[in-house]
TORFIVO-382543 format. One record per atom (N, C-alpha, C): residue in one letter; x negated, y negated, z; atom name. Coordinates in pm, 1 decimal, padded with zeros to 6 digits. Last residue first. Example, Ala and Ser with C-alpha at 12.3 -4.5 7.8 and 13.67 -1.06 7.14 Angstrom:
2
torba c1 c2 c3 vofi
S -01285.0 00225.0 00708.0 N
S -01367.0 00106.0 00714.0 CA
S -01290.0 -00003.0 00787.0 C
A -01319.0 00569.0 00780.0 N
A -01230.0 00450.0 00780.0 CA
A -01320.0 00330.0 00780.0 C
This chain:
139
torba c1 c2 c3 vofi
R -01842.1 00876.1 01110.2 N
R -01712.0 00945.8 01109.2 CA
R -01604.7 00853.4 01155.3 C
A -02128.9 00819.8 00910.5 N
A -02035.2 00772.6 01014.6 CA
A -01905.6 00848.8 01002.0 C
P -02376.3 01074.7 00840.7 N
P -02268.5 00983.9 00799.6 CA
P -02182.6 00940.1 00919.2 C
S -02700.7 01063.1 00998.7 N
S -02577.9 01131.5 00960.7 CA
S -02473.7 01029.5 00919.5 C
G -02927.6 00911.9 01063.7 N
G -02941.7 01053.6 01035.5 CA
G -02815.0 01129.0 00999.2 C
N -02949.9 00642.8 01101.6 N
N -02885.0 00722.9 01206.2 CA
N -02885.1 00872.6 01179.7 C
R -03082.9 00534.1 00879.3 N
R -03119.4 00492.3 01016.5 CA
R -03069.3 00591.2 01120.4 C
T -02945.2 00662.4 00669.4 N
T -03091.2 00675.6 00681.5 CA
T -03136.5 00641.8 00822.4 C
E -02685.6 00576.9 00713.8 N
E -02715.7 00719.3 00724.8 CA
E -02865.4 00744.2 00737.3 C
Y -02723.3 00301.6 00664.4 N
Y -02675.6 00348.7 00795.0 CA
Y -02712.6 00495.3 00815.7 C
A -02795.7 00306.4 00394.1 N
A -02889.0 00253.2 00494.5 CA
A -02850.7 00301.6 00634.1 C
T -02557.2 00408.7 00284.6 N
T -02683.3 00481.9 00268.9 CA
T -02784.7 00437.3 00373.5 C
R -02381.7 00202.1 00353.2 N
R -02359.3 00338.4 00402.9 CA
R -02487.9 00420.3 00396.6 C
S -02491.1 -00009.7 00208.3 N
S -02484.4 -00016.7 00354.6 CA
S -02464.3 00121.2 00415.3 C
A -02447.9 00083.2 -00051.8 N
A -02585.1 00060.0 -00004.5 CA
A -02589.8 00054.3 00147.7 C
E -02167.1 00084.5 -00054.3 N
E -02240.3 00210.3 -00071.3 CA
E -02384.3 00197.1 -00022.7 C
I -02122.9 -00189.2 -00029.0 N
I -02073.8 -00097.8 00075.4 CA
I -02148.4 00035.1 00067.7 C
D -02235.2 -00283.6 -00267.4 N
D -02286.5 -00329.4 -00137.7 CA
D -02245.7 -00234.3 -00024.9 C
A -02070.2 -00150.0 -00454.0 N
A -02215.7 -00124.6 -00453.5 CA
A -02276.6 -00167.0 -00320.0 C
S -01813.3 -00256.6 -00393.8 N
S -01841.0 -00114.1 -00375.5 CA
S -01990.3 -00084.1 -00371.5 C
H -01719.6 -00512.6 -00431.4 N
H -01812.3 -00490.0 -00320.7 CA
H -01853.8 -00344.0 -00303.1 C
E -01548.2 -00499.2 -00651.0 N
E -01653.5 -00601.2 -00648.4 CA
E -01760.7 -00569.9 -00544.0 C
M -01369.4 -00299.0 -00571.1 N
M -01456.9 -00277.1 -00687.2 CA
M -01575.5 -00373.8 -00684.8 C
A -01245.8 -00428.4 -00354.1 N
A -01315.9 -00301.0 -00334.3 CA
A -01412.9 -00274.6 -00449.1 C
W -01129.2 -00648.2 -00483.4 N
W -01229.8 -00670.8 -00378.8 CA
W -01313.4 -00544.1 -00360.0 C
G -00947.7 -00510.3 -00645.0 N
G -01053.5 -00590.5 -00705.5 CA
G -01166.0 -00617.0 -00607.0 C
A -00781.0 -00405.0 -00448.0 N
A -00855.1 -00313.9 -00535.5 CA
A -00971.7 -00387.1 -00602.1 C
L -00679.6 -00647.2 -00346.5 N
L -00757.5 -00558.0 -00259.6 CA
L -00840.4 -00460.2 -00342.8 C
A -00543.4 -00738.1 -00573.7 N
A -00650.1 -00820.2 -00514.3 CA
A -00739.8 -00733.4 -00425.6 C
L -00357.0 -00534.9 -00605.4 N
L -00458.2 -00555.6 -00709.3 CA
L -00574.6 -00638.9 -00657.0 C
A -00210.3 -00581.1 -00372.4 N
A -00276.1 -00451.6 -00391.6 CA
A -00385.7 -00462.7 -00497.4 C
P -00106.6 -00837.3 -00414.9 N
P -00206.1 -00817.2 -00309.4 CA
P -00278.5 -00682.8 -00321.7 C
P 00057.6 -00771.1 -00657.6 N
P -00054.2 -00867.8 -00657.5 CA
P -00152.2 -00851.2 -00540.9 C
I 00240.5 -00555.5 -00559.2 N
I 00142.4 -00535.3 -00666.0 CA
I 00029.6 -00639.9 -00662.2 C
L 00438.1 -00625.3 -00382.4 N
L 00317.8 -00563.2 -00327.0 CA
L 00206.6 -00550.1 -00431.8 C
S 00655.2 -00703.2 -00523.8 N
S 00573.4 -00810.2 -00464.9 CA
S 00445.7 -00756.2 -00400.9 C
R 00776.0 -00462.7 -00579.1 N
R 00702.9 -00528.9 -00687.4 CA
R 00612.7 -00639.2 -00632.5 C
G 00903.2 -00421.9 -00333.7 N
G 00797.2 -00331.7 -00377.2 CA
G 00711.7 -00393.9 -00486.2 C
T 01090.8 -00629.2 -00349.0 N
T 00992.1 -00627.8 -00240.7 CA
T 00874.7 -00537.4 -00277.6 C
P 01241.6 -00547.9 -00574.0 N
P 01166.2 -00674.2 -00577.6 CA
P 01059.7 -00681.3 -00466.7 C
T 01161.6 -00194.0 -00595.7 N
T 01253.6 -00303.4 -00565.3 CA
T 01175.5 -00434.4 -00581.4 C
L 01062.2 00041.2 -00840.0 N
L 01025.5 -00057.3 -00738.1 CA
L 01139.0 -00156.8 -00718.9 C
A 01236.3 00353.4 -00872.4 N
A 01189.5 00225.8 -00926.6 CA
A 01149.2 00135.6 -00810.8 C
Y 01321.7 00682.2 -00970.7 N
Y 01267.7 00592.8 -00869.8 CA
Y 01215.4 00467.6 -00938.0 C
E 01594.8 00901.2 -01043.1 N
E 01487.2 00812.3 -01085.2 CA
E 01448.6 00720.1 -00970.8 C
V 01724.1 01219.5 -01097.8 N
V 01697.3 01116.4 -00997.7 CA
V 01580.2 01034.1 -01048.2 C
R 01970.6 01431.5 -01221.8 N
R 01857.0 01345.9 -01257.0 CA
R 01845.9 01237.6 -01150.7 C
P 02085.0 01770.0 -01236.4 N
P 02079.8 01639.6 -01170.6 CA
P 01954.8 01562.1 -01211.4 C
P 02143.3 01912.6 -01568.2 N
P 02095.3 01918.4 -01430.0 CA
P 02086.6 01778.0 -01369.9 C
V 02421.3 01724.9 -01519.4 N
V 02374.9 01862.0 -01504.2 CA
V 02266.7 01882.3 -01608.7 C
E 02469.0 01423.1 -01326.8 N
E 02451.4 01496.9 -01451.2 CA
E 02414.0 01640.1 -01418.2 C
A 02490.9 01158.8 -01177.9 N
A 02577.1 01276.6 -01170.3 CA
A 02575.2 01347.9 -01305.2 C
Y 02180.4 01036.8 -01068.4 N
Y 02281.5 01039.2 -01173.3 CA
Y 02358.9 01169.4 -01164.8 C
A 02042.5 00838.1 -00819.4 N
A 02080.5 00974.5 -00856.9 CA
A 02194.3 00965.6 -00958.3 C
T 01778.5 00630.5 -00756.8 N
T 01906.8 00636.1 -00825.9 CA
T 01932.3 00779.0 -00870.3 C
R 01610.3 00456.3 -00515.4 N
R 01633.4 00591.9 -00567.8 CA
R 01771.8 00592.3 -00630.3 C
S 01361.1 00203.9 -00488.1 N
S 01502.1 00243.2 -00493.3 CA
S 01511.6 00381.0 -00558.3 C
V 01109.1 00095.7 -00263.9 N
V 01146.8 00177.9 -00378.7 CA
V 01296.7 00205.4 -00371.8 C
L 01096.8 -00059.9 -00041.3 N
L 01001.3 -00087.7 -00148.0 CA
L 01035.3 -00013.3 -00277.3 C
G 01243.2 -00011.6 00189.6 N
G 01296.4 -00106.1 00091.7 CA
G 01200.5 -00141.4 -00020.2 C
D 01174.9 00182.9 00367.3 N
D 01119.1 00049.6 00390.8 CA
D 01164.5 -00053.9 00288.3 C
R 01301.9 00403.1 00250.6 N
R 01345.0 00356.3 00382.6 CA
R 01298.9 00214.3 00410.5 C
E 01141.8 00427.6 00022.4 N
E 01284.5 00394.9 00008.7 CA
E 01337.9 00339.7 00140.9 C
L 00901.8 00498.3 00141.1 N
L 00908.4 00375.2 00062.4 CA
L 01052.8 00331.6 00040.9 C
N 00976.9 00743.8 00256.3 N
N 00934.7 00632.1 00341.1 CA
N 00941.0 00498.7 00266.9 C
R 01036.5 00890.5 00022.5 N
R 01138.8 00872.6 00126.8 CA
R 01103.9 00753.6 00216.4 C
L 00788.5 00888.0 -00107.9 N
L 00904.5 00821.9 -00169.3 CA
L 01014.0 00794.8 -00066.3 C
T 00638.2 01038.2 00080.0 N
T 00598.7 00901.4 00045.3 CA
T 00716.8 00825.5 -00014.3 C
L 00773.1 01286.0 00081.3 N
L 00762.7 01205.6 00204.0 CA
L 00729.9 01059.8 00172.9 C
T 00736.3 01361.1 -00192.1 N
T 00870.8 01349.9 -00132.7 CA
T 00867.5 01260.5 -00009.0 C
L 00458.8 01371.7 -00205.6 N
L 00531.5 01275.6 -00289.1 CA
L 00671.7 01253.7 -00234.3 C
M 00412.3 01580.4 -00026.5 N
M 00359.8 01447.5 00003.3 CA
M 00429.5 01340.6 -00080.1 C
R 00544.5 01797.0 -00157.7 N
R 00585.2 01754.3 -00022.8 CA
R 00538.1 01611.7 00007.1 C
Q 00398.8 01815.2 -00394.7 N
Q 00542.4 01786.6 -00399.5 CA
Q 00590.0 01734.5 -00264.8 C
S 00080.6 01645.8 -00368.1 N
S 00167.0 01763.5 -00360.1 CA
S 00312.8 01719.7 -00366.7 C
I -00144.2 01485.8 -00581.8 N
I -00036.9 01469.3 -00483.3 CA
I 00052.5 01593.7 -00486.0 C
G -00330.9 01524.0 -00787.0 N
G -00363.7 01568.7 -00651.7 CA
G -00253.0 01554.7 -00549.1 C
P -00252.9 01245.0 -00990.8 N
P -00328.3 01369.4 -00971.3 CA
P -00352.9 01399.0 -00823.3 C
I 00023.4 01124.0 -01088.3 N
I -00058.6 01101.4 -00968.8 CA
I -00132.5 01230.6 -00937.5 C
Q 00176.7 01201.9 -01301.0 N
Q 00091.4 01085.0 -01320.2 CA
Q 00002.4 01053.8 -01200.3 C
R 00329.6 01414.6 -01208.7 N
R 00232.7 01437.8 -01316.7 CA
R 00132.6 01323.5 -01328.5 C
Q 00492.3 01282.2 -01024.3 N
Q 00398.0 01383.0 -00976.8 CA
Q 00290.9 01411.7 -01082.2 C
L 00645.3 01122.1 -01196.9 N
L 00558.5 01061.8 -01095.6 CA
L 00450.8 01161.1 -01052.0 C
D 00780.9 01323.1 -01331.7 N
D 00692.4 01233.3 -01406.2 CA
D 00594.3 01164.2 -01311.5 C
T 00931.3 01433.7 -01124.1 N
T 00829.9 01516.1 -01190.0 CA
T 00732.4 01431.0 -01271.8 C
F 01100.4 01210.2 -01055.0 N
F 01007.8 01270.8 -00958.7 CA
F 00895.4 01346.5 -01029.4 C
R 01113.1 00955.4 -01309.7 N
R 01167.2 01071.5 -01240.2 CA
R 01057.9 01131.3 -01152.2 C
L 01072.8 00599.2 -01291.4 N
L 01028.5 00733.8 -01328.2 CA
L 01104.2 00839.2 -01249.6 C
R 01068.9 00268.1 -01424.6 N
R 01129.0 00368.2 -01335.6 CA
R 01090.4 00506.4 -01385.1 C
R 00751.8 00102.1 -01491.7 N
R 00888.3 00145.7 -01523.4 CA
R 00939.4 00242.1 -01417.3 C
Q 00515.5 -00016.1 -01390.9 N
Q 00553.8 -00037.2 -01530.3 CA
Q 00699.2 -00001.1 -01561.0 C
D 00491.4 00058.3 -01119.3 N
D 00485.4 -00082.8 -01159.1 CA
D 00539.8 -00105.7 -01298.8 C
L 00469.7 00315.7 -01036.7 N
L 00605.2 00266.9 -01064.5 CA
L 00606.8 00122.5 -01113.7 C
T 00199.4 00326.4 -00987.8 N
T 00254.1 00408.8 -01094.8 CA
T 00393.7 00362.5 -01133.9 C
A 00177.1 00161.3 -00764.7 N
A 00111.2 00121.5 -00889.6 CA
A 00167.4 00199.7 -01008.5 C
V 00320.6 00318.9 -00577.9 N
V 00366.9 00183.6 -00613.1 CA
V 00306.7 00140.0 -00746.8 C
V 00155.5 00546.5 -00568.2 N
V 00295.6 00558.1 -00609.8 CA
V 00347.7 00422.1 -00656.2 C
L -00081.9 00430.0 -00475.2 N
L -00080.6 00500.5 -00603.5 CA
L 00061.6 00516.1 -00656.4 C
L -00003.7 00330.2 -00228.5 N
L -00040.9 00235.1 -00333.1 CA
L -00046.6 00301.8 -00469.9 C
T 00056.9 00582.5 -00093.6 N
T 00156.0 00477.8 -00118.2 CA
T 00117.8 00383.7 -00231.7 C
W -00148.6 00768.2 -00034.2 N
W -00067.4 00784.0 -00154.2 CA
W 00020.0 00665.0 -00189.3 C
K -00294.5 00704.4 00203.0 N
K -00363.6 00760.2 00085.8 CA
K -00281.0 00753.0 -00042.3 C
D -00169.7 00389.0 00330.7 N
D -00201.7 00531.0 00340.7 CA
D -00255.1 00581.0 00206.4 C
C -00095.5 00126.9 00333.9 N
C -00238.0 00156.1 00313.1 CA
C -00270.1 00303.5 00328.3 C
I 00171.5 00104.6 00393.7 N
I 00128.5 00068.0 00258.5 CA
I -00017.7 00099.9 00230.7 C
R 00180.7 00210.0 00662.3 N
R 00263.1 00264.2 00553.3 CA
R 00201.2 00231.5 00417.5 C
D 00002.8 00055.9 00806.9 N
D -00012.0 00201.4 00808.4 CA
D 00064.4 00263.8 00691.6 C
L 00118.6 -00195.3 00767.6 N
L -00007.4 -00163.7 00699.9 CA
L -00035.3 -00013.8 00700.0 C
I 00343.2 -00162.9 00935.1 N
I 00360.9 -00189.8 00791.9 CA
I 00233.5 -00154.0 00715.9 C
T 00221.1 -00118.8 01182.5 N
T 00312.4 -00017.9 01127.7 CA
T 00334.3 -00038.6 00978.1 C
R 00065.0 -00354.9 01212.1 N
R 00001.8 -00222.4 01204.2 CA
R 00094.8 -00119.1 01143.0 C
I 00259.8 -00555.0 01232.8 N
I 00170.9 -00553.0 01117.5 CA
I 00106.2 -00416.1 01101.7 C
T 00375.6 -00476.4 01478.7 N
T 00455.1 -00491.1 01357.2 CA
T 00367.5 -00480.1 01233.7 C
R 00155.2 -00475.6 01664.1 N
R 00234.5 -00355.5 01634.7 CA
R 00309.7 -00365.8 01503.4 C
G 00004.2 -00686.6 01754.1 N
G -00026.6 -00634.0 01622.2 CA
G 00057.5 -00514.9 01581.0 C
G 00102.2 -00790.7 01977.7 N
G -00007.9 -00696.7 01995.5 CA
G -00046.3 -00631.9 01863.6 C
D 00278.7 -00953.2 01848.7 N
D 00331.4 -00851.3 01940.1 CA
D 00225.1 -00744.9 01966.9 C
G 00059.2 -01146.8 01729.9 N
G 00191.2 -01171.1 01789.0 CA
G 00241.7 -01072.3 01890.0 C
R -00166.1 -01125.8 01581.6 N
R -00161.6 -01048.0 01705.9 CA
R -00026.4 -01055.7 01773.5 C
I -00097.5 -01293.4 01372.4 N
I -00138.3 -01156.3 01343.2 CA
I -00125.8 -01070.5 01468.4 C
M -00045.5 -01529.2 01511.7 N
M 00060.9 -01467.9 01431.4 CA
M 00027.7 -01321.4 01405.2 C
C -00296.8 -01574.1 01619.1 N
C -00186.0 -01547.2 01710.5 CA
C -00070.1 -01483.2 01635.0 C
T -00434.7 -01629.4 01390.5 N
T -00472.2 -01509.2 01465.1 CA
T -00364.1 -01473.0 01565.2 C
H -00323.5 -01870.0 01315.8 N
H -00291.3 -01752.3 01235.6 CA
H -00332.2 -01623.8 01307.8 C
E -00433.6 -02061.9 01482.2 N
E -00301.9 -02008.9 01516.4 CA
E -00265.3 -01885.1 01435.0 C
Y -00666.6 -02176.8 01399.6 N
Y -00675.8 -02053.5 01478.0 CA
Y -00540.7 -01991.5 01508.9 C
Q -00617.3 -02411.3 01264.7 N
Q -00689.9 -02306.4 01193.4 CA
Q -00695.5 -02175.4 01269.2 C
S -00274.8 -02490.4 01359.2 N
S -00419.1 -02514.4 01358.4 CA
S -00488.0 -02398.8 01288.4 C
M 00015.3 -02556.4 01162.3 N
M -00057.6 -02468.8 01253.7 CA
M -00205.2 -02506.1 01248.2 C
V 00321.6 -02723.8 01121.5 N
V 00177.9 -02724.1 01098.6 CA
V 00110.5 -02639.8 01206.2 C
A 00620.2 -02558.4 01019.0 N
A 00544.2 -02629.3 01121.7 CA
A 00394.6 -02618.1 01091.4 C
G 00765.6 -02404.7 00844.0 N
G 00715.4 -02532.2 00795.3 CA
G 00635.6 -02611.3 00897.2 C
Q 00832.3 -02153.0 00915.5 N
Q 00930.8 -02256.1 00946.5 CA
Q 00884.5 -02394.8 00902.5 C
A 00603.5 -02012.1 00849.8 N
A 00726.1 -01986.0 00774.4 CA
A 00833.5 -02091.4 00798.6 C
N 00344.1 -02269.0 00889.2 N
N 00402.5 -02136.6 00912.1 CA
N 00532.6 -02124.3 00833.6 C
R 00080.5 -02426.9 00713.0 N
R 00219.1 -02430.7 00761.2 CA
R 00269.2 -02287.6 00779.9 C
V -00244.3 -02532.8 00817.1 N
V -00157.8 -02445.5 00738.7 CA
V -00018.4 -02458.1 00795.6 C
R -00541.9 -02720.3 00810.8 N
R -00403.4 -02708.6 00857.6 CA
R -00323.9 -02621.2 00761.1 C
M -00871.8 -02736.5 00923.0 N
M -00781.2 -02687.6 00821.4 CA
M -00641.6 -02672.7 00882.0 C
């Protein structure tokens, strides 16, 4: 199988592992740590349909604290996935929206969610079998 890299050069079927490991995986790990944390995909998915104010976001994401939403939005803004628009009004109004880069995260996130739903029964069965064999849940 031949694939082309970003520069258009042909790569062998194993070269993609070198791309993934490139710098020891640090670059990819830091990005995946951000987008795969507990709250990021929920915030991104919630902003998929429209721009929202902080309180609207918090209402639509059950269980997220004000502090965690603040940190998540700040990190997403820093990474260029979310834009923050402050309006000079009284009282102040701030809205959050996905950037084009943030919007591009929706298809792979949906694919991953679909994979999880498709395989959830198999994973649950494997967990049960593991716990039966080993006597306790994996940590």
